[in-house]
C-alpha positions, 0 to 999 in steps of 0.5 A: 673766543668762547667755546660756543663760537666757531673756530673758523672766521668769516673769511675762512668760511668764504674761502671754503665756499670758493674752494668748493666752487673751484673743485666742482668746476674742475670736475664738471669741465672733465665730465666727472659726476658728483655723487653722494653716498651714505656717511653710515655704512654696514661695515667698517675698515679693518686697517689697524691704524684706523678707528671706526666710530660705531653707531648702535642701531635697534637691531645692528651696528653701523659704522661712520665711514672713514672714507666713501671708498667702499660705497663709491666702488659699488657705484663704479661696479654698477656702471656709474663711470668717473665719479667724485664725492665731497663730504664728511668722513670720521676717524676716531682718536684723530685730533691735532693741528692736522687732524680732526675726528670729522673732516671733509674728504674729496675722493674720486675715481677714474676708470681707464686712468693709470695711477700716473695719469690720476696723480697728474690730475691731482697735481693739476687740482692743487696747482689750480687751487693755489693759483686761485688764492694767489700762489705760484707753485713750481711744477710737481716732482716725482720720487719713489718711496725707495729713493727717499729711504735710500737718500735719507737712511741708505736702506731699501725699505722693501727688503729691510728688517724690523731690527734695522728700522728699530736701530735707525729710529734709536740712532736718529733719536726718533720717538718710537716708544708708542710702537709695540713690536708684534714681530709682524708686517704691521709693526714693520710698517709702524717703524717705516711710517715713523721714520718717514713722518719724522725724517722725510715728510717734513722736507717734502716742501715742493709739490711731490708725488711719492710712488712705489710704496711697500707691498705690505702697505698696499691696502686696496691697491694692486701689486706690481714688480718694480724695476729693481725686482721688488714687489711694491704697491701701485700706490702714490701719495701727494705731499706739499709743504710737509703735509700729506694731501692725497693717497691714491691707488691703481685699484685692486679688482681681485675679490679673492685677494681683497678678502685675504687682505681684509682677513689678515687685517683682522688677525693683526687687529686681534694681536693688538687687542682691537675689535674685529671688523665684519667684512663688507660682503657687498663690496666683495661681491661688487669687486669683480665688476669694478672697471680697471681704474685709479682712485684717490682721496684728498683731505679737503680741509688740509688743501684749504689750510695750505692754499690760504696759508693757515697752520691748523685745521681748526682754522678752516673747520667751523666746530672741531671736536673740542667745540662739540 
């Protein structure tokens, strides 16, 4: 195949169109409104693990959005009601069999839903998608982040220290040379992530909802105290066939707390030599008007890969980064 040709064949294009139709029908029957927000925003995200792609304008910089989250929350605060969006998002330096710098994200928000109700809807969509392409999945299972770490490593991830995680990675021969120890919560999260991705995620073959993430991984989720007395993020992720498919929150509605988190992210970025990200003041102004809701983002291309039994994202994307 020459470089000018599409990496996805005609069958993959047809299957993409069919899955897009299924998704839109799924939400139409539930009276969730499809919206379209700009792919270019006035602010980026400050998460240390995400790289914003910057567009140079005549008099200011713009950011290709890593998610439509900020704009969709402004719509929710404006009274949109339940909404979803299907469209391109951009994350610099993300390439591989599961990643591309540009990919299609499905994101939706449900005012009045609990996180548990939203995760049930996510699983309904995955099950419906699998059935549509001839798959027959077992009922989803639910497990806490704590349970997975206790079962695999014998530790409580909400109370563990950095030295213990470093020792575990070394003992398990899990590659962690890329992690620089800055002695902060982001370094601890890096080790939790590498242990999870290397030793836990590949074994989540059944449709699985993982809930109760560490408080330091809350992002824009609320914090709660779990049954064991630990503060955890009201956040959940959905896995299938060893792939992360979706990431959802019970959404934070306290603008002061959100501002503190975003400012803290910039402190963590500065330590790592990363560019500071200007806070999205329009989002912060909107947050007090955000209705109590749960929201989730799903990688549409990954879902298409899995329901059509493909192994690389290039097989379902017309022109991945290497062919631009």
